[in-house]
N, C-alpha and C positions, 0 to 999 in steps of 0.2 A: 652448572658451571664443568668447560673442560679438563680442568686440572686438577679435579674432584678425583684425588686419589682409587678410590672403592668404585664399585665396577655398579657400572650407569643400568637406570630407570626409568630415564625419561628422553626422549627423542633429542627434544631439546640439547640435554648433556654431550651428546654422540655425536661425533663427526665425523663428516663422508658415509663411505659406505652406502651410497641411498640405494645403488644395483643391487645386492647381496639379501640390504632390506628387503628392497620388494621380493627381489626372487626367492627367501623364505619366507616372503607372506605369504606369497601366492601357493607356494607348497602346503607348509598351513592351512591354507584356507580350502584348498583340493584335496578334493574324498578320496583321488584317485590314488596319492601318497602316502600311502601309512608311516615309512621310514625315513627319516629327513636327516643324514648326515654333516656338522659343519668344522672341515679341518684348519688348521691353522699353526702356526708358529706360536710359540707361546708369547704371551702378551700382545698379541694381535687381534686385541677387540669379541673373542670366540663370545665370551662367557656376556659379557655386555651386548652384543649384536644380539643372541638370541632372548634375554632379559627385555629389553629395550621395543621386540617386534611384539614378543606375547604382549609386553603392556599397552603396547598402541594400538594392538587388538583386541582388549579388556579381556585376551582372552584367558580361560580358568587353565593352572598347570599344576603340577606335582615335578620339585625341581630336589634330584639329591645326586650331590656331590660323590662320584664313588670314592673319592679318596679317604673320605672317613668311614669304607665301608671294608671290615676286614676279615668277613665270615659269610655264607650263607645265609646266616640265621640271620644274621646282622643285618642283612639287604633286605630281607620279608619283617623283621618289624620295621625296619626302618619307613618303610614301602607301606606299611599297614598304617603306622602311626601319622603318616603325612595322613593318609585317609578319614582315618579317623578323626583329622583335625576339621574334616570337608562337614561330615557327618556325624549326627549323634549317636548311630550307636557301630559298637565296638565290634573288631571283627577278631573269631575264634583266633589264641597265640599258640601252638602245635607247634613244634617240632617234627619233624617227618623227614624222614632219606628218599626223595627224588622228588626232582624237576615240579610234575604235577600234582601231584599229592600238596606238597609246598603253597604251590597256587590255588589249586583247588578251595583249602579252605581261607581264603582271600577272596573267594569268588563275588562273594555277595558287595566287599570294596571293589572289585574288577568291572561288575556289572553295573556299580554307581558313575565310573566313571566313563565306564564304555556307554551310556544313557545319555549323560551331558557331555560329549564329546571331548572330554580331556586331553591336553597334550603331559604327556611325558619323559621330560627332561633328564635326561644322564649324563653330566658330565663329566668331562674326565672316563666314558665309557671304556677304555682299552686297559682298564685297572680293574673289572671286573672280568676281563676273561682267565684271569689266574684262578679265579674260585668257579669258574664254567657255568658264568650266566649270562653266557649268552644262549642257553638253555631254555633261562628266562624270558629272555625281553623274544625268543623266537614262539614261548609259549604264548605271553600276550599279544604280539603281531600274527598269530591264528587262527586267536579265538576272542578277540578283543576288537572287530575293524574299529573303530570308532575311535580308539585310542592313540591319537597319532603321538608317535615316539620320534623325538630328537635327541640324537648321540651328541656332542664333540670330545674332543679330545686335540692337546698340542703333539703327539705323539701320533701321527700320521700312517704312516705305517703298523702299527700294533694298529689300532683303529681300522686299520680297514683288513687286518688280521683277526678282530672281533667279528668283523661283519661276517668273515667267510671268503674270501676275495682269494679264488683260485685256489679254493679246499671246498671240494663236492661234501665230505664228510661232515664239516661245518656246521653246527645248527642253524647260520642264518646264512647260507648260501640260497642263494637264485630269490632270496626277499628284493624284492623290487627297493632300490632307494635313491635316492637324489643325495647326488653331492655337492656342499657351495664349500669354497674355500676363501679364508680371510688371509690377508698378506701382509704386506710392507703400508707407508706410504712412500707416492712416491715422492722426490724432491721439490715438484711442485706446489703436490696436496699437503706434502710435510714444513712446508715454509708457508702455507696459507693456515693450518691448523697452531702454530706456533702462534701466529700473527693475529689470530681471534682468540685464539685462550687469551691472549695477552690483552687485547680490547675489554672483552667479559671478565677482566679481574680489575679492570682498572690501572695495568704497568704499563709500560714501553717498554719495547724488544726493540731493538736494532737491526738490520737486517744481518749488518757482520755478527751481531751476536746469535740469531738464527742461523746463518751459516753455516759457525763454530759447532754447536747445536748437533746441528745435519750432517756435519761429516764425524762426529764422533761417534753420535746416537743412533745414527741412521735414519730408517724409516719405520721403527719399530712405535707404534703408540704408545705403548707403556713406561718407555723409556720418554719417549716426550711427557706424556704426563706427569711426568713423576721428577723432571727436570722443573717442568711448567711451575708445581706445584712447591718446587725449594723457592723460584723466584720472585714466590711470595712473604717470601722470608729473608732471603740470601741476594748478595748483586751476583750477575752472572759469572765470575769463572768460580767463584764456593759454590754456585748450584751444580756448576758442571760437574767439578771436583766430587761433590756429596754422590751426586746420582751417578758417574762413575764409578766409586769407590763400592756404594752398595751395592748396584748390580750387580757388576764383574763380582763380587760374593758370592751372593746370590745366583748367580749363572756358573759359576764354580760349583757351589758347595751341590746343584741337581745334578752339574756331568761326574762329578764325581762317587753323586748314591748312586747313580748311572752304570758308573762305569766297575766298583766293584773289586773283583780279583783280580780283573785285567787294567786296572789304574793306569800300569805302566805305561805299556801298551797303547791302551787306546792316547796318553796325553803324547805318546811318540808320534800316533797317527795326527793329531789334534795341533803338531810343536809344526808337522812337515806339510799341513794344508794352511797355515798362516800365510795369509794374502793370497791364498789362490794356492791349487796348487793339481797338476796330471796325474794320471794312475802311474805311470814313469818316474815320475819326482818323487811319492810316495815311498814307490816301491824302493828306492835309491837309498830314500833318509829313513827306512822302518828296518830295511832286510828281515820285515817281514812273508812267508811262502804268503801265492799268490791264493790259496783257497783260503786262509786263513783272514790276510785285508781284504780280500771281498767279503765274509764274513760282518768283520769287522763294521765296515765302511757303510757298509747294509744297517746291521744296528743305528750306527749314530745317524742315519739318513730317517731311517723309521721313529725312530725316538726324536728327533728336531731339533738336532743338533748342527748336522752339516746336510748343505744342499748341493747337488750337480746339477752343475748351469753350465750348459752347451758344451760341457766333457773337461769342466773342470769344478772341483770340489770344492768349497767356499765352508767356511763356518757362517753358522748362518744368526749370529747374535754377537755385535761388535763387542760385547761389553765381555762376552763368555770370551772371544779369541782377545780380548787386553787382557783376561784372567789366564789365558795357560801361556 
């Protein structure tokens, strides 16, 4: 069902994105594409996309949520535990300094994945950069060619940094990588999504209700799904109120966590961007130096909080905009 708020596993529950599904499927099947990166704003269906495609192919895979990884040892332990689940043998657990040594103790498990053409998925992979685990990914890439690596992340700039874009010293610099990007539903697709989701759930959405929801929630499928889920229980106005309240709180918490010590300055920038603004307008309202403003705007873009469209900076998530 479209309005199930959990990560989608089956193709029938996953709306649209037929083109990117086919692109991802072809890339996974293609032996000359060892590394795939899936970018996209928060709540635009990256995780569901990867799971749906892998399941539709009956593909064997290991999934690691990088947000749960707190150290290098934690990564090796998690990976080896996941391999242990697939095979009766146990991987020797040793903690040694150095990427190659640590992974060499897992060679038996990685050989197994390589032999059976497994896919290794690293969700929110940009979180691994701070632990220098891009070295480990490069090691697997270089030594186990039949392990397909799929990385995803909502912080596109950070994910590109993880991949070593424009940094010849980075471990993954120069590696062949296919990049795919999820995005918002356009107005027509968003309308169809809510209409078909309502039909699945055997409830009625008027055209006026759908247009109101799209105006508030834009084409971010995560928020539209949340709205549809609430509509199974509440009338339209209450469902939208709950979605906006919950979504704004979550989006604001994500932003505050990102801003940390510079929260006041980032908030000032975000307020100046509400409704869309050009550089000159932001500069005038914030009174931040050119160098610092440029750096902060790049960080906001890299972390998926704002976008720059034809010279205009806009807040990427309408519910974050509502919370600022």
